[in-house]
N, CA, C and O of each residue as an XYZ file, in Angstrom:
844
protein
N     -48.751    -17.315    -45.138
C     -48.992    -17.777    -43.770
C     -47.679    -17.956    -43.020
O     -47.599    -17.591    -41.847
N     -46.674    -18.491    -43.638
C     -45.382    -18.713    -42.980
C     -44.769    -17.388    -42.561
O     -44.152    -17.283    -41.501
N     -44.944    -16.381    -43.400
C     -44.370    -15.072    -43.083
C     -45.042    -14.499    -41.852
O     -44.371    -13.905    -41.007
N     -46.343    -14.660    -41.730
C     -47.054    -14.134    -40.567
C     -46.628    -14.850    -39.296
O     -46.497    -14.225    -38.243
N     -46.408    -16.175    -39.388
C     -45.988    -16.934    -38.206
C     -44.623    -16.487    -37.742
O     -44.377    -16.339    -36.546
N     -43.727    -16.270    -38.709
C     -42.393    -15.825    -38.355
C     -42.435    -14.443    -37.721
O     -41.728    -14.184    -36.747
N     -43.249    -13.567    -38.258
C     -43.357    -12.224    -37.702
C     -43.924    -12.258    -36.285
O     -43.453    -11.548    -35.395
N     -44.965    -13.113    -36.087
C     -45.531    -13.218    -34.746
C     -44.524    -13.784    -33.766
O     -44.461    -13.340    -32.620
N     -43.725    -14.770    -34.204
C     -42.721    -15.368    -33.325
C     -41.660    -14.361    -32.936
O     -41.275    -14.281    -31.769
N     -41.174    -13.575    -33.924
C     -40.154    -12.568    -33.639
C     -40.687    -11.494    -32.696
O     -39.954    -11.004    -31.837
N     -41.974    -11.121    -32.852
C     -42.557    -10.121    -31.958
C     -42.664    -10.645    -30.534
O     -42.440     -9.911    -29.571
N     -43.011    -11.935    -30.411
C     -43.098    -12.518    -29.075
C     -41.739    -12.549    -28.396
O     -41.636    -12.290    -27.197
N     -40.683    -12.867    -29.165
C     -39.334    -12.884    -28.608
C     -38.907    -11.495    -28.177
O     -38.286    -11.327    -27.127
N     -39.240    -10.505    -28.982
C     -38.902     -9.128    -28.622
C     -39.611     -8.711    -27.342
O     -39.025     -8.044    -26.488
N     -40.877     -9.107    -27.212
C     -41.616     -8.749    -26.007
C     -41.054     -9.435    -24.776
O     -41.026     -8.848    -23.694
N     -40.594    -10.707    -24.936
C     -40.013    -11.427    -23.818
C     -38.696    -10.798    -23.390
O     -38.381    -10.771    -22.200
N     -37.911    -10.284    -24.365
C     -36.639     -9.657    -24.035
C     -36.845     -8.308    -23.349
O     -36.063     -7.918    -22.482
N     -37.896     -7.607    -23.741
C     -38.138     -6.285    -23.174
C     -38.821     -6.354    -21.805
O     -38.672     -5.443    -20.991
N     -39.552     -7.409    -21.557
C     -40.316     -7.479    -20.318
C     -39.458     -7.488    -19.065
O     -39.852     -6.853    -18.087
N     -38.273     -8.183    -19.019
C     -37.462     -8.089    -17.804
C     -37.015     -6.676    -17.500
O     -36.940     -6.279    -16.337
N     -36.716     -5.905    -18.551
C     -36.302     -4.525    -18.331
C     -37.441     -3.718    -17.727
O     -37.227     -2.895    -16.836
N     -38.641     -3.957    -18.213
C     -39.782     -3.238    -17.671
C     -40.050     -3.646    -16.232
O     -40.446     -2.824    -15.407
N     -39.828     -4.947    -15.932
C     -40.036     -5.415    -14.574
C     -39.022     -4.796    -13.624
O     -39.364     -4.430    -12.499
N     -37.748     -4.673    -14.083
C     -36.720     -4.080    -13.247
C     -37.011     -2.617    -12.950
O     -36.757     -2.132    -11.848
N     -37.553     -1.913    -13.959
C     -37.873     -0.516    -13.746
C     -39.011     -0.348    -12.745
O     -39.121      0.686    -12.086
N     -39.844     -1.360    -12.637
C     -40.992     -1.263    -11.735
C     -40.670     -1.686    -10.312
O     -41.544     -1.628     -9.447
N     -39.410     -2.120    -10.037
C     -39.062     -2.574     -8.695
C     -39.110     -1.412     -7.718
O     -38.672     -0.311     -8.054
N     -39.627     -1.628     -6.526
C     -39.683     -0.534     -5.536
C     -38.311     -0.255     -4.945
O     -37.448     -1.132     -4.941
N     -38.104      0.950     -4.450
C     -36.852      1.315     -3.819
C     -36.754      0.694     -2.427
O     -37.743      0.585     -1.702
N     -35.517      0.288     -2.072
C     -35.290     -0.334     -0.774
C     -35.254      0.760      0.287
O     -34.481      1.713      0.186
N     -36.090      0.614      1.293
C     -36.139      1.581      2.374
C     -35.120      1.206      3.449
O     -35.062      0.051      3.871
N     -34.321      2.168      3.892
C     -33.299      1.932      4.905
C     -33.510      2.906      6.060
O     -33.858      4.071      5.866
N     -33.289      2.390      7.266
C     -33.357      3.271      8.419
C     -32.038      4.009      8.585
O     -31.126      3.845      7.774
N     -31.935      4.814      9.623
C     -30.742      5.630      9.819
C     -29.511      4.778     10.064
O     -28.431      5.091      9.563
N     -29.658      3.707     10.826
C     -28.512      2.844     11.131
C     -28.006      2.164      9.869
O     -26.798      2.102      9.642
N     -28.924      1.647      9.038
C     -28.517      0.987      7.798
C     -27.844      1.965      6.836
O     -26.887      1.608      6.150
N     -28.350      3.207      6.788
C     -27.709      4.212      5.943
C     -26.315      4.536      6.455
O     -25.390      4.725      5.666
N     -26.162      4.600      7.764
C     -24.846      4.880      8.344
C     -23.882      3.750      8.051
O     -22.712      3.992      7.754
N     -24.365      2.501      8.131
C     -23.496      1.361      7.819
C     -23.052      1.413      6.371
O     -21.884      1.157      6.077
N     -23.957      1.739      5.459
C     -23.592      1.843      4.045
C     -22.547      2.919      3.823
O     -21.600      2.721      3.062
N     -22.712      4.060      4.485
C     -21.737      5.135      4.348
C     -20.381      4.750      4.928
O     -19.342      5.131      4.388
N     -20.387      3.997      6.023
C     -19.110      3.583      6.612
C     -18.379      2.630      5.695
O     -17.158      2.718      5.563
N     -19.103      1.711      5.054
C     -18.453      0.806      4.111
C     -17.836      1.575      2.943
O     -16.751      1.235      2.470
N     -18.532      2.609      2.486
C     -18.019      3.391      1.365
C     -16.816      4.233      1.768
O     -15.944      4.510      0.945
N     -16.768      4.636      3.025
C     -15.680      5.495      3.478
C     -14.487      4.724      4.011
O     -13.450      5.324      4.295
N     -14.605      3.390      4.156
C     -13.491      2.608      4.689
C     -12.269      2.713      3.794
O     -11.151      2.882      4.281
N     -12.479      2.613      2.479
C     -11.353      2.692      1.553
C     -10.677      4.051      1.627
O      -9.452      4.151      1.568
N     -11.496      5.106      1.758
C     -10.918      6.449      1.857
C     -10.109      6.608      3.136
O      -9.032      7.204      3.111
N     -10.603      6.090      4.245
C      -9.871      6.194      5.497
C      -8.580      5.391      5.441
O      -7.558      5.814      5.980
N      -8.625      4.235      4.792
C      -7.424      3.408      4.694
C      -6.319      4.117      3.927
O      -5.140      3.855      4.163
N      -6.682      5.020      3.004
C      -5.666      5.769      2.263
C      -4.884      6.723      3.153
O      -3.797      7.161      2.775
N      -5.414      7.056      4.330
C      -4.724      7.942      5.250
C      -3.724      7.200      6.128
O      -3.011      7.825      6.912
N      -3.661      5.873      6.007
C      -2.815      5.052      6.865
C      -1.726      4.380      6.047
O      -1.840      4.275      4.826
N      -0.657      3.918      6.718
C       0.379      3.153      6.011
C      -0.203      1.889      5.404
O      -0.967      1.173      6.051
N       0.161      1.620      4.166
C      -0.420      0.485      3.449
C      -0.104     -0.832      4.141
O      -0.978     -1.692      4.253
N       1.131     -1.005      4.607
C       1.526     -2.266      5.233
C       0.735     -2.562      6.488
O       0.359     -3.711      6.720
N       0.476     -1.564      7.297
C      -0.277     -1.771      8.534
C      -1.710     -2.192      8.241
O      -2.241     -3.093      8.891
N      -2.335     -1.543      7.264
C      -3.717     -1.869      6.915
C      -3.811     -3.263      6.315
O      -4.714     -4.027      6.656
N      -2.876     -3.601      5.417
C      -2.902     -4.926      4.798
C      -2.659     -6.018      5.826
O      -3.312     -7.061      5.788
N      -1.728     -5.792      6.744
C      -1.463     -6.789      7.788
C      -2.700     -6.998      8.653
O      -3.032     -8.130      9.004
N      -3.376     -5.915      8.994
C      -4.586     -6.042      9.809
C      -5.684     -6.782      9.057
O      -6.316     -7.684      9.608
N      -5.915     -6.406      7.799
C      -6.973     -7.046      7.026
C      -6.668     -8.511      6.743
O      -7.586     -9.319      6.603
N      -5.388     -8.858      6.657
C      -5.012    -10.253      6.398
C      -5.120    -11.115      7.652
O      -5.611    -12.243      7.593
N      -4.664    -10.588      8.786
C      -4.600    -11.381     10.012
C      -5.868    -11.317     10.847
O      -6.097    -12.184     11.691
N      -6.688    -10.310     10.624
C      -7.901    -10.167     11.432
C      -8.833    -11.380     11.338
O      -9.273    -11.866     12.380
N      -9.155    -11.893     10.146
C     -10.036    -13.078     10.105
C      -9.409    -14.302     10.759
O     -10.121    -15.157     11.287
N      -8.070    -14.393     10.729
C      -7.396    -15.558     11.306
C      -7.394    -15.475     12.826
O      -7.748    -16.439     13.504
N      -6.996    -14.321     13.364
C      -6.898    -14.180     14.813
C      -8.268    -14.201     15.492
O      -8.404    -14.696     16.611
N      -9.277    -13.664     14.814
C     -10.622    -13.623     15.397
C     -11.434    -14.872     15.106
O     -12.548    -15.023     15.608
N     -10.884    -15.770     14.297
C     -11.610    -16.988     13.908
C     -12.962    -16.629     13.294
O     -14.000    -17.182     13.657
N     -12.914    -15.694     12.360
C     -14.111    -15.215     11.666
C     -15.149    -14.655     12.640
O     -16.353    -14.818     12.439
N     -14.669    -13.992     13.698
C     -15.568    -13.360     14.651
C     -15.983    -14.228     15.816
O     -16.700    -13.758     16.700
N     -15.560    -15.469     15.848
C     -15.905    -16.385     16.949
C     -14.663    -16.603     17.804
O     -13.929    -17.573     17.611
N     -14.434    -15.697     18.747
C     -13.193    -15.669     19.519
C     -13.336    -16.433     20.830
O     -14.400    -16.452     21.449
N     -12.235    -17.063     21.235
C     -12.097    -17.538     22.597
C     -11.137    -16.594     23.317
O     -10.832    -15.520     22.800
N     -10.664    -16.967     24.481
C      -9.786    -16.088     25.241
C      -8.467    -15.839     24.508
O      -7.956    -14.720     24.494
N      -7.929    -16.886     23.906
C      -6.673    -16.724     23.161
C      -6.899    -15.843     21.935
O      -6.065    -14.997     21.614
N      -8.015    -16.040     21.258
C      -8.318    -15.228     20.086
C      -8.475    -13.764     20.433
O      -8.022    -12.896     19.687
N      -9.110    -13.478     21.557
C      -9.251    -12.091     21.981
C      -7.900    -11.464     22.293
O      -7.644    -10.311     21.947
N      -7.027    -12.243     22.956
C      -5.693    -11.726     23.277
C      -4.907    -11.442     22.006
O      -4.238    -10.414     21.900
N      -4.988    -12.358     21.036
C      -4.285    -12.144     19.774
C      -4.858    -10.954     19.014
O      -4.114    -10.199     18.389
N      -6.163    -10.785     19.063
C      -6.786     -9.655     18.373
C      -6.387     -8.336     19.009
O      -6.105     -7.366     18.306
N      -6.360     -8.291     20.344
C      -5.904     -7.079     21.036
C      -4.466     -6.758     20.662
O      -4.127     -5.602     20.413
N      -3.617     -7.788     20.624
C      -2.215     -7.572     20.247
C      -2.101     -7.082     18.805
O      -1.286     -6.208     18.511
N      -2.917     -7.640     17.901
C      -2.882     -7.223     16.497
C      -3.303     -5.769     16.346
O      -2.630     -4.996     15.664
N      -4.413     -5.389     16.979
C      -4.894     -4.013     16.878
C      -3.883     -3.050     17.496
O      -3.645     -1.968     16.960
N      -3.288     -3.444     18.626
C      -2.313     -2.577     19.290
C      -1.063     -2.383     18.438
O      -0.589     -1.259     18.279
N      -0.531     -3.466     17.893
C       0.688     -3.368     17.086
C       0.443     -2.586     15.793
O       1.275     -1.769     15.397
N      -0.682     -2.828     15.141
C      -0.977     -2.105     13.901
C      -1.211     -0.625     14.174
O      -0.767      0.232     13.409
N      -1.915     -0.326     15.274
C      -2.108      1.076     15.636
C      -0.806      1.759     15.995
O      -0.591      2.919     15.645
N       0.082      1.031     16.706
C       1.384      1.592     17.055
C       2.240      1.825     15.821
O       2.969      2.814     15.745
N       2.154      0.917     14.852
C       2.919      1.100     13.614
C       2.418      2.316     12.835
O       3.212      3.037     12.231
N       1.090      2.546     12.847
C       0.547      3.742     12.192
C       1.079      5.008     12.857
O       1.368      5.995     12.180
N       1.208      4.977     14.185
C       1.726      6.136     14.920
C       3.190      6.382     14.584
O       3.583      7.512     14.296
N       3.992      5.330     14.621
C       5.440      5.484     14.406
C       5.745      5.869     12.960
O       6.580      6.740     12.713
N       5.073      5.226     12.007
C       5.359      5.488     10.600
C       4.913      6.881     10.164
O       5.289      7.345      9.087
N       4.113      7.549     10.995
C       3.730      8.924     10.674
C       4.907      9.883     10.782
O       4.853     10.995     10.256
N       5.973      9.460     11.462
C       7.161     10.304     11.620
C       8.251      9.968     10.598
O       9.361     10.492     10.688
N       7.951      9.113      9.644
C       8.921      8.783      8.609
C       8.721      9.673      7.393
O       7.634     10.201      7.158
N       9.784      9.825      6.633
C       9.731     10.629      5.412
C      10.718     10.045      4.419
O      11.470      9.128      4.751
N      10.719     10.564      3.217
C      11.592     10.037      2.165
C      12.065     11.158      1.258
O      11.462     12.229      1.195
N      13.156     10.889      0.559
C      13.652     11.808     -0.450
C      14.358     10.990     -1.523
O      14.695      9.824     -1.315
N      14.575     11.617     -2.668
C      15.227     10.969     -3.799
C      16.629     11.539     -3.958
O      16.806     12.754     -4.046
N      17.641     10.644     -3.995
C      19.021     11.111     -4.122
C      19.350     11.407     -5.583
O      18.477     11.351     -6.449
N      20.611     11.721     -5.846
C      21.034     12.093     -7.199
C      20.892     10.944     -8.194
O      20.705     11.175     -9.389
N      20.982      9.696     -7.700
C      20.862      8.540     -8.580
C      19.418      8.111     -8.792
O      19.154      7.137     -9.497
N      18.489      8.827     -8.190
C      17.084      8.480     -8.329
C      16.609      7.434     -7.351
O      15.496      6.927     -7.484
N      17.429      7.099     -6.369
C      17.066      6.105     -5.370
C      16.295      6.772     -4.236
O      16.662      7.853     -3.777
N      15.240      6.126     -3.795
C      14.420      6.654     -2.705
C      14.999      6.205     -1.375
O      15.201      5.012     -1.145
N      15.261      7.156     -0.513
C      15.811      6.884      0.809
C      14.790      7.273      1.876
O      14.108      8.292      1.764
N      14.701      6.440      2.910
C      13.745      6.673      3.984
C      14.476      7.063      5.256
O      15.647      6.739      5.452
N      13.746      7.775      6.121
C      14.327      8.175      7.388
C      13.252      8.619      8.357
O      12.081      8.758      8.004
N      13.686      8.840      9.603
C      12.799      9.338     10.652
C      13.031     10.824     10.847
O      14.167     11.299     10.844
N      11.943     11.544     11.015
C      12.040     12.981     11.280
C      12.470     13.194     12.729
O      11.888     12.619     13.649
N      13.478     14.014     12.919
C      13.960     14.355     14.254
C      13.933     15.872     14.420
O      13.557     16.606     13.506
N      14.338     16.321     15.599
C      14.359     17.759     15.858
C      15.366     18.458     14.956
O      15.157     19.602     14.552
N      16.459     17.769     14.642
C      17.511     18.367     13.837
C      17.324     18.164     12.334
O      17.919     18.883     11.532
N      16.515     17.206     11.961
C      16.339     16.947     10.535
C      15.872     15.525     10.295
O      15.069     14.984     11.056
N      16.388     14.919      9.217
C      15.977     13.571      8.826
C      17.102     12.592      9.125
O      18.232     12.765      8.670
N      16.772     11.557      9.902
C      17.731     10.503     10.221
C      17.532      9.348      9.248
O      16.524      8.644      9.307
N      18.507      9.156      8.344
C      18.406      8.132      7.308
C      18.540      6.757      7.951
O      19.454      6.522      8.742
N      17.627      5.846      7.610
C      17.626      4.521      8.231
C      17.937      3.400      7.240
O      18.177      2.271      7.669
N      17.941      3.665      5.949
C      18.168      2.589      4.978
C      19.384      2.860      4.105
O      19.417      2.434      2.951
N      20.376      3.556      4.628
C      21.602      3.801      3.868
C      22.486      4.795      4.586
O      22.135      5.325      5.641
N      23.620      5.033      4.003
C      24.588      5.953      4.597
C      24.577      7.317      3.918
O      25.494      8.116      4.108
N      23.544      7.583      3.129
C      23.479      8.853      2.417
C      23.306      9.998      3.409
O      22.649      9.856      4.440
N      23.901     11.114      3.081
C      23.800     12.312      3.909
C      23.286     13.454      3.042
O      23.643     13.580      1.871
N      22.453     14.267      3.638
C      21.912     15.425      2.932
C      22.400     16.691      3.625
O      22.643     16.677      4.832
N      22.545     17.763      2.897
C      23.011     19.021      3.496
C      22.134     19.464      4.656
O      20.939     19.170      4.704
N      22.746     20.167      5.574
C      22.041     20.584      6.785
C      20.862     21.493      6.463
O      19.814     21.399      7.102
N      21.022     22.365      5.487
C      19.924     23.264      5.142
C      18.719     22.512      4.585
O      17.573     22.873      4.852
N      18.993     21.451      3.800
C      17.892     20.651      3.260
C      17.306     19.757      4.348
O      16.094     19.543      4.394
N      18.165     19.235      5.223
C      17.689     18.360      6.294
C      16.741     19.092      7.236
O      15.839     18.481      7.809
N      16.941     20.400      7.398
C      16.073     21.166      8.296
C      14.629     21.184      7.816
O      13.711     21.341      8.621
N      14.420     21.025      6.508
C      13.060     21.009      5.979
C      12.282     19.782      6.453
O      11.051     19.781      6.450
N      13.010     18.738      6.861
C      12.373     17.493      7.293
C      12.278     17.387      8.806
O      11.866     16.344      9.315
N      12.644     18.429      9.543
C      12.690     18.324     10.998
C      11.286     18.123     11.583
O      10.275     18.435     10.955
N      11.268     17.598     12.788
C      10.033     17.265     13.472
C       9.256     18.517     13.848
O       9.829     19.501     14.316
N       7.942     18.469     13.640
C       7.070     19.594     13.958
C       5.890     19.120     14.806
O       5.612     17.925     14.910
N       5.217     20.082     15.402
C       4.066     19.750     16.257
C       2.955     19.086     15.459
O       2.266     18.205     15.974
N       2.771     19.497     14.203
C       1.714     18.941     13.378
C       1.932     17.458     13.131
O       0.975     16.722     12.892
N       3.200     17.005     13.186
C       3.484     15.580     12.995
C       2.866     14.749     14.116
O       2.362     13.653     13.872
N       2.904     15.265     15.338
C       2.280     14.556     16.453
C       0.764     14.517     16.296
O       0.122     13.527     16.647
N       0.202     15.588     15.773
C      -1.238     15.605     15.535
C      -1.617     14.582     14.461
O      -2.616     13.875     14.596
N      -0.821     14.506     13.401
C      -1.087     13.526     12.350
C      -0.945     12.107     12.889
O      -1.728     11.225     12.536
N       0.054     11.885     13.746
C       0.246     10.552     14.316
C      -0.931     10.166     15.211
O      -1.410      9.033     15.164
N      -1.389     11.109     16.017
C      -2.531     10.839     16.887
C      -3.788     10.577     16.061
O      -4.559      9.669     16.373
N      -3.996     11.366     15.012
C      -5.147     11.159     14.146
C      -5.055      9.823     13.411
O      -6.079      9.196     13.136
N      -3.840      9.386     13.091
C      -3.677      8.092     12.417
C      -4.154      6.954     13.309
O      -4.758      5.993     12.832
N      -3.879      7.067     14.615
C      -4.366      6.047     15.543
C      -5.890      6.032     15.563
O      -6.506      4.967     15.553
N      -6.493      7.212     15.591
C      -7.960      7.281     15.589
C      -8.546      6.715     14.292
O      -9.561      6.018     14.313
N      -7.896      7.021     13.164
C      -8.377      6.494     11.891
C      -8.281      4.976     11.870
O      -9.188      4.293     11.397
N      -7.168      4.454     12.389
C      -7.035      2.991     12.425
C      -8.072      2.376     13.359
O      -8.599      1.300     13.079
N      -8.364      3.047     14.457
C      -9.415      2.554     15.351
C     -10.755      2.501     14.633
O     -11.528      1.561     14.816
N     -11.033      3.525     13.805
C     -12.277      3.517     13.023
C     -12.293      2.360     12.036
O     -13.315      1.694     11.874
N     -11.160      2.116     11.371
C     -11.068      0.999     10.426
C     -11.266     -0.326     11.158
O     -11.916     -1.233     10.637
N     -10.705     -0.440     12.371
C     -10.868     -1.665     13.153
C     -12.325     -1.881     13.549
O     -12.805     -3.014     13.545
N     -13.037     -0.793     13.895
C     -14.455     -0.909     14.244
C     -15.306     -1.248     13.028
O     -16.392     -1.810     13.172
N     -14.825     -0.913     11.825
C     -15.554     -1.286     10.619
C     -15.480     -2.788     10.358
O     -16.332     -3.342      9.662
N     -14.464     -3.447     10.914
C     -14.254     -4.877     10.693
C     -15.252     -5.664     11.549
O     -15.193     -5.620     12.778
N     -16.150     -6.370     10.903
C     -17.165     -7.117     11.629
C     -16.578     -8.266     12.428
O     -17.142     -8.651     13.453
N     -15.461     -8.822     11.985
C     -14.821     -9.896     12.749
C     -14.354     -9.392     14.111
O     -14.529    -10.067     15.125
N     -13.761     -8.203     14.125
C     -13.291     -7.626     15.387
C     -14.479     -7.279     16.286
O     -14.449     -7.550     17.486
N     -15.511     -6.687     15.713
C     -16.686     -6.316     16.503
C     -17.349     -7.550     17.093
O     -17.701     -7.564     18.273
N     -17.521     -8.588     16.279
C     -18.154     -9.815     16.772
C     -17.277    -10.530     17.791
O     -17.784    -11.269     18.635
N     -15.985    -10.320     17.722
C     -15.074    -10.953     18.672
C     -15.278    -10.394     20.075
O     -15.339    -11.147     21.046
N     -15.385     -9.065     20.179
C     -15.512     -8.434     21.488
C     -16.972     -8.221     21.899
O     -17.278     -8.163     23.090
N     -17.862     -8.106     20.928
C     -19.275     -7.899     21.226
C     -20.100     -8.886     20.406
O     -20.729     -8.491     19.424
N     -20.109    -10.160     20.790
C     -20.859    -11.150     19.993
C     -22.365    -10.918     20.017
O     -23.048    -11.187     19.028
N     -22.889    -10.423     21.135
C     -24.332    -10.149     21.249
C     -24.527     -8.747     21.825
O     -24.922     -8.609     22.983
N     -24.262     -7.726     21.050
C     -24.358     -6.362     21.587
C     -25.808     -5.942     21.789
O     -26.710     -6.389     21.080
N     -26.007     -5.086     22.758
C     -27.332     -4.515     22.965
C     -27.607     -3.464     21.892
O     -26.726     -3.127     21.101
N     -28.817     -2.959     21.871
C     -29.173     -1.961     20.863
C     -28.341     -0.689     21.022
O     -27.936     -0.083     20.030
N     -28.085     -0.286     22.267
C     -27.295      0.917     22.505
C     -25.848      0.723     22.071
O     -25.250      1.608     21.458
N     -25.291     -0.439     22.393
C     -23.906     -0.721     21.982
C     -23.805     -0.803     20.467
O     -22.827     -0.332     19.888
N     -24.794     -1.391     19.823
C     -24.774     -1.497     18.366
C     -24.836     -0.120     17.715
O     -24.135      0.140     16.738
N     -25.668      0.754     18.252
C     -25.731      2.116     17.729
C     -24.418      2.850     17.950
O     -23.972      3.607     17.087
N     -23.795      2.626     19.110
C     -22.517      3.270     19.391
C     -21.424      2.762     18.465
O     -20.617      3.550     17.971
N     -21.384      1.451     18.223
C     -20.381      0.872     17.336
C     -20.589      1.311     15.890
O     -19.655      1.279     15.089
N     -21.797      1.715     15.560
C     -22.076      2.201     14.206
C     -21.767      3.680     14.067
O     -21.209      4.113     13.059
N     -22.134      4.457     15.088
C     -21.983      5.913     14.990
C     -20.566      6.376     15.292
O     -20.086      7.326     14.674
N     -19.884      5.720     16.233
C     -18.561      6.179     16.646
C     -17.534      6.151     15.515
O     -16.835      7.145     15.323
N     -17.410      5.052     14.755
C     -16.449      5.075     13.636
C     -16.771      6.137     12.594
O     -15.871      6.738     12.008
N     -18.072      6.365     12.367
C     -18.457      7.393     11.394
C     -18.001      8.763     11.866
O     -17.456      9.548     11.090
N     -18.231      9.047     13.153
C     -17.821     10.339     13.695
C     -16.309     10.509     13.647
O     -15.809     11.576     13.292
N     -15.583      9.452     14.007
C     -14.116      9.517     13.957
C     -13.643      9.726     12.525
O     -12.744     10.528     12.271
N     -14.249      9.007     11.596
C     -13.845      9.138     10.203
C     -14.085     10.525      9.650
O     -13.247     11.066      8.928
N     -15.235     11.106      9.988
C     -15.552     12.446      9.484
C     -14.595     13.483     10.064
O     -14.063     14.319      9.332
N     -14.373     13.430     11.384
C     -13.499     14.410     12.031
C     -12.067     14.295     11.524
O     -11.434     15.302     11.206
N     -11.561     13.073     11.448
C     -10.174     12.886     10.999
C     -10.008     13.242      9.525
O      -8.986     13.806      9.134
N     -10.999     12.917      8.713
C     -10.912     13.275      7.292
C     -10.877     14.784      7.114
O     -10.111     15.298      6.298
N     -11.705     15.499      7.877
C     -11.692     16.959      7.797
C     -10.352     17.519      8.271
O      -9.846     18.491      7.709
N      -9.785     16.904      9.302
C      -8.486     17.363      9.796
C      -7.398     17.188      8.739
O      -6.589     18.089      8.522
N      -7.380     16.032      8.085
C      -6.359     15.784      7.072
C      -6.573     16.652      5.833
O      -5.621     16.944      5.109
N      -7.816     17.067      5.586
C      -8.065     17.962      4.460
C      -7.582     19.373      4.792
O      -6.962     20.033      3.958
N      -7.864     19.832      6.003
C      -7.464     21.183      6.407
C      -5.965     21.261      6.661
O      -5.321     22.251      6.312
N      -5.405     20.201      7.278
C      -3.974     20.165      7.590
C      -3.351     18.924      6.946
O      -3.041     17.956      7.641
N      -3.166     18.949      5.635
C      -2.620     17.760      4.963
C      -1.164     17.534      5.338
O      -0.405     18.482      5.539
N      -0.792     16.280      5.428
C       0.590     15.950      5.739
C       1.479     16.166      4.527
O       1.083     15.898      3.393
N       2.678     16.649      4.780
C       3.652     16.883      3.720
C       4.689     15.759      3.644
O       5.607     15.808      2.826
N       4.538     14.774      4.481
C       5.510     13.680      4.516
C       5.043     12.521      3.651
O       3.848     12.301      3.457
N       6.013     11.797      3.143
C       5.758     10.637      2.295
C       6.659      9.513      2.790
O       7.645      9.143      2.153
N       6.282      8.988      3.947
C       7.115      8.001      4.609
C       6.837      6.589      4.164
O       6.283      6.347      3.092
N       7.239      5.650      5.022
C       7.116      4.229      4.724
C       5.637      3.851      4.686
O       4.900      4.083      5.644
N       5.214      3.266      3.565
C       3.828      2.837      3.409
C       2.901      3.894      2.854
O       1.717      3.625      2.653
N       3.405      5.087      2.602
C       2.588      6.182      2.068
C       2.960      6.436      0.607
O       4.045      6.041      0.181
N       2.085      7.090     -0.175
C       2.409      7.404     -1.565
C       3.661      8.275     -1.654
O       3.911      9.122     -0.796
N       4.432      8.049     -2.700
C       5.703      8.752     -2.881
C       5.585      9.759     -4.005
O       4.831      9.576     -4.961
N       6.351     10.828     -3.863
C       6.520     11.807     -4.932
C       7.998     12.135     -5.023
O       8.754     11.890     -4.083
N       8.402     12.679     -6.138
C       9.807     13.046     -6.317
C      10.098     14.353     -5.572
O       9.440     15.370     -5.793
N      11.080     14.304     -4.702
C      11.437     15.489     -3.942
C      12.952     15.668     -4.016
O      13.491     16.614     -3.441
């Protein structure tokens, strides 16, 4: 009799352990409308878009945005500070797109600005030969990358709910759809541009390679 009781008890425990798994498998799928699906995709693509921007600018924006916007509840001063933050971070993304780097003979990484004549070193007195410096000279594609960087940062800023709630605390349905669709469109277009025309520069705040 004791053996049967133990067997019945163990079977009941096994059934209790298996039942939550069966219940989870029976859960219905969550239905999402087009706007909710777009929001989910934008959240997933935010990290990818941030990789196209200088790390320092993105981190500064993500750190200061909740403070300046007061978690999305802005007054006049908060709005002014938020506008200044978005403007400065966007401007830094534009300017840093013209920076580049190289590794000297000692293995030290040197940074500089791309000019018409070559690379202007800004963090040391190192000089590179004129023939090598010409490889770093300013090109038209650099302006396109800088302009696209501003658009990408604008998309990242629109993804931030604190910024959106600061300027549009009670948006209408049309404004809400626009704020959802516009960053997605900007992100898709800019991502395709960077894939087709990838940047060859590795400036301040961007990933480095040995050159």
